[in-house]
A tleap script that builds the chain and sets N, CA, C and O, in Angstrom:
source leaprc.protein.ff14SB
mol = sequence {
  NMET THR PRO LEU VAL LEU ASN ASP VAL SER
  ILE TYR VAL GLU ALA SER ILE GLY THR LEU
  SER GLN LYS ARG VAL THR ALA LEU GLU ALA
  LEU SER LEU PRO GLU LEU LEU LYS GLN GLN
  ASN CPRO
}
set mol.1.N position { 78.780 -138.931 163.987 }
set mol.1.CA position { 78.008 -138.732 165.233 }
set mol.1.C position { 77.828 -139.867 165.787 }
set mol.1.O position { 77.709 -140.903 165.132 }
set mol.2.N position { 77.784 -139.811 167.087 }
set mol.2.CA position { 77.538 -140.976 167.825 }
set mol.2.C position { 75.986 -141.100 168.255 }
set mol.2.O position { 75.302 -140.231 168.795 }
set mol.3.N position { 75.508 -142.761 167.773 }
set mol.3.CA position { 73.878 -142.787 168.275 }
set mol.3.C position { 73.558 -142.438 169.570 }
set mol.3.O position { 74.337 -142.457 170.522 }
set mol.4.N position { 72.466 -142.137 169.586 }
set mol.4.CA position { 71.771 -141.716 170.884 }
set mol.4.C position { 71.233 -142.621 171.699 }
set mol.4.O position { 70.502 -143.507 171.257 }
set mol.5.N position { 71.503 -142.515 172.872 }
set mol.5.CA position { 70.933 -143.703 174.264 }
set mol.5.C position { 69.556 -143.091 174.535 }
set mol.5.O position { 69.289 -141.976 174.985 }
set mol.6.N position { 68.843 -143.964 174.201 }
set mol.6.CA position { 67.518 -143.891 174.410 }
set mol.6.C position { 66.974 -143.602 176.135 }
set mol.6.O position { 66.130 -142.895 176.686 }
set mol.7.N position { 67.758 -144.358 176.450 }
set mol.7.CA position { 67.394 -144.097 177.960 }
set mol.7.C position { 68.218 -142.624 178.651 }
set mol.7.O position { 67.704 -142.116 179.647 }
set mol.8.N position { 69.312 -142.095 178.141 }
set mol.8.CA position { 69.761 -141.004 178.208 }
set mol.8.C position { 69.077 -139.691 177.883 }
set mol.8.O position { 69.205 -138.667 178.555 }
set mol.9.N position { 68.279 -139.825 176.702 }
set mol.9.CA position { 67.224 -138.792 176.127 }
set mol.9.C position { 66.098 -138.807 177.086 }
set mol.9.O position { 65.537 -137.748 177.371 }
set mol.10.N position { 65.741 -139.892 177.587 }
set mol.10.CA position { 64.541 -139.758 178.637 }
set mol.10.C position { 64.983 -139.173 179.973 }
set mol.10.O position { 64.648 -138.143 180.558 }
set mol.11.N position { 65.547 -139.818 180.172 }
set mol.11.CA position { 66.455 -138.727 181.555 }
set mol.11.C position { 66.767 -137.314 181.230 }
set mol.11.O position { 66.416 -136.494 182.078 }
set mol.12.N position { 67.338 -136.888 180.202 }
set mol.12.CA position { 67.365 -135.556 180.042 }
set mol.12.C position { 65.667 -134.789 179.673 }
set mol.12.O position { 65.364 -133.620 179.912 }
set mol.13.N position { 65.048 -135.520 179.239 }
set mol.13.CA position { 63.741 -134.766 178.873 }
set mol.13.C position { 62.981 -134.824 180.044 }
set mol.13.O position { 62.551 -133.726 180.398 }
set mol.14.N position { 62.650 -135.898 180.842 }
set mol.14.CA position { 61.934 -135.541 182.083 }
set mol.14.C position { 62.842 -134.309 182.997 }
set mol.14.O position { 62.176 -133.461 183.592 }
set mol.15.N position { 64.260 -134.258 183.071 }
set mol.15.CA position { 64.347 -133.534 183.676 }
set mol.15.C position { 64.203 -132.148 183.425 }
set mol.15.O position { 64.096 -131.368 184.371 }
set mol.16.N position { 64.189 -131.765 182.265 }
set mol.16.CA position { 63.987 -130.700 181.312 }
set mol.16.C position { 62.465 -130.008 181.869 }
set mol.16.O position { 62.162 -129.124 182.670 }
set mol.17.N position { 61.689 -130.980 180.929 }
set mol.17.CA position { 60.007 -131.019 181.782 }
set mol.17.C position { 59.762 -130.348 183.138 }
set mol.17.O position { 59.050 -129.379 183.401 }
set mol.18.N position { 60.264 -130.843 183.658 }
set mol.18.CA position { 60.119 -130.713 185.263 }
set mol.18.C position { 60.439 -128.972 185.674 }
set mol.18.O position { 59.652 -128.346 186.384 }
set mol.19.N position { 61.806 -128.301 185.056 }
set mol.19.CA position { 62.123 -127.307 185.187 }
set mol.19.C position { 60.952 -126.252 184.290 }
set mol.19.O position { 60.531 -125.175 184.711 }
set mol.20.N position { 60.705 -126.690 183.398 }
set mol.20.CA position { 60.134 -126.089 182.762 }
set mol.20.C position { 58.675 -125.629 183.431 }
set mol.20.O position { 58.290 -124.488 183.688 }
set mol.21.N position { 57.871 -127.137 183.659 }
set mol.21.CA position { 56.754 -127.021 184.108 }
set mol.21.C position { 56.812 -125.942 185.772 }
set mol.21.O position { 55.983 -125.162 186.241 }
set mol.22.N position { 58.134 -126.368 186.246 }
set mol.22.CA position { 58.114 -125.440 187.374 }
set mol.22.C position { 58.058 -123.763 187.248 }
set mol.22.O position { 57.463 -122.935 187.937 }
set mol.23.N position { 58.933 -123.617 186.074 }
set mol.23.CA position { 58.883 -122.057 185.432 }
set mol.23.C position { 57.267 -121.184 185.386 }
set mol.23.O position { 56.815 -120.134 185.843 }
set mol.24.N position { 56.624 -122.670 184.299 }
set mol.24.CA position { 55.307 -121.773 183.989 }
set mol.24.C position { 54.340 -121.676 185.535 }
set mol.24.O position { 53.435 -120.884 185.798 }
set mol.25.N position { 54.887 -122.735 186.350 }
set mol.25.CA position { 53.855 -122.723 187.756 }
set mol.25.C position { 54.058 -121.372 188.334 }
set mol.25.O position { 53.043 -120.748 188.645 }
set mol.26.N position { 55.416 -120.737 188.555 }
set mol.26.CA position { 55.784 -119.913 189.524 }
set mol.26.C position { 54.994 -118.516 188.531 }
set mol.26.O position { 54.289 -117.651 189.051 }
set mol.27.N position { 55.277 -118.578 187.263 }
set mol.27.CA position { 54.648 -117.201 186.055 }
set mol.27.C position { 53.182 -117.622 186.650 }
set mol.27.O position { 53.305 -116.923 187.655 }
set mol.28.N position { 52.357 -118.002 186.757 }
set mol.28.CA position { 50.902 -118.179 186.463 }
set mol.28.C position { 50.818 -117.724 188.390 }
set mol.28.O position { 50.095 -116.773 188.686 }
set mol.29.N position { 51.324 -118.214 189.146 }
set mol.29.CA position { 51.362 -117.397 190.517 }
set mol.29.C position { 51.276 -116.433 190.724 }
set mol.29.O position { 50.370 -115.964 191.413 }
set mol.30.N position { 52.217 -115.769 190.188 }
set mol.30.CA position { 52.866 -113.975 190.330 }
set mol.30.C position { 51.992 -113.398 189.617 }
set mol.30.O position { 52.107 -112.176 189.704 }
set mol.31.N position { 50.633 -113.941 188.517 }
set mol.31.CA position { 49.898 -113.147 187.855 }
set mol.31.C position { 48.319 -112.944 188.300 }
set mol.31.O position { 47.518 -113.807 188.659 }
set mol.32.N position { 48.162 -111.709 188.177 }
set mol.32.CA position { 46.788 -111.473 188.945 }
set mol.32.C position { 45.497 -110.837 187.977 }
set mol.32.O position { 45.750 -109.910 187.208 }
set mol.33.N position { 44.544 -111.222 188.041 }
set mol.33.CA position { 43.412 -111.078 187.198 }
set mol.33.C position { 43.693 -109.692 186.292 }
set mol.33.O position { 43.969 -109.679 185.092 }
set mol.34.N position { 43.562 -108.628 187.102 }
set mol.34.CA position { 43.793 -107.443 186.254 }
set mol.34.C position { 44.867 -107.556 184.783 }
set mol.34.O position { 44.708 -107.381 183.575 }
set mol.35.N position { 45.544 -107.790 185.320 }
set mol.35.CA position { 46.944 -108.038 183.863 }
set mol.35.C position { 46.558 -109.601 183.381 }
set mol.35.O position { 47.455 -110.035 182.657 }
set mol.36.N position { 45.769 -110.299 183.527 }
set mol.36.CA position { 45.332 -111.201 182.757 }
set mol.36.C position { 44.366 -110.812 181.652 }
set mol.36.O position { 44.417 -111.217 180.491 }
set mol.37.N position { 43.440 -109.936 182.193 }
set mol.37.CA position { 42.491 -109.524 181.737 }
set mol.37.C position { 43.290 -108.056 180.559 }
set mol.37.O position { 43.041 -108.033 179.353 }
set mol.38.N position { 43.878 -107.374 180.999 }
set mol.38.CA position { 44.920 -106.681 180.065 }
set mol.38.C position { 45.205 -107.089 178.603 }
set mol.38.O position { 44.836 -106.566 177.552 }
set mol.39.N position { 46.287 -108.631 178.943 }
set mol.39.CA position { 46.797 -109.002 178.166 }
set mol.39.C position { 45.745 -109.931 176.870 }
set mol.39.O position { 46.104 -110.087 175.703 }
set mol.40.N position { 44.370 -110.467 177.485 }
set mol.40.CA position { 43.559 -110.627 176.843 }
set mol.40.C position { 42.450 -109.540 176.296 }
set mol.40.O position { 41.339 -109.886 175.896 }
set mol.41.N position { 42.698 -108.802 176.318 }
set mol.41.CA position { 41.681 -107.979 176.356 }
set mol.41.C position { 42.538 -106.389 175.841 }
set mol.41.O position { 42.394 -105.563 176.743 }
set mol.42.N position { 43.234 -105.902 174.822 }
set mol.42.CA position { 43.887 -105.070 174.573 }
set mol.42.C position { 43.331 -103.788 174.510 }
set mol.42.O position { 44.040 -102.821 174.230 }
savepdb mol mol.pdb
quit
């Protein structure tokens, strides 16, 4: 197994977190209050 280059790992993680954050923001924007209340109070 080849050793990891920390700079490469850092670049990969930063790119992945940006994508994940954007997906979460998009999902939250699409959520309405009644849908949220249904999920929290079944």
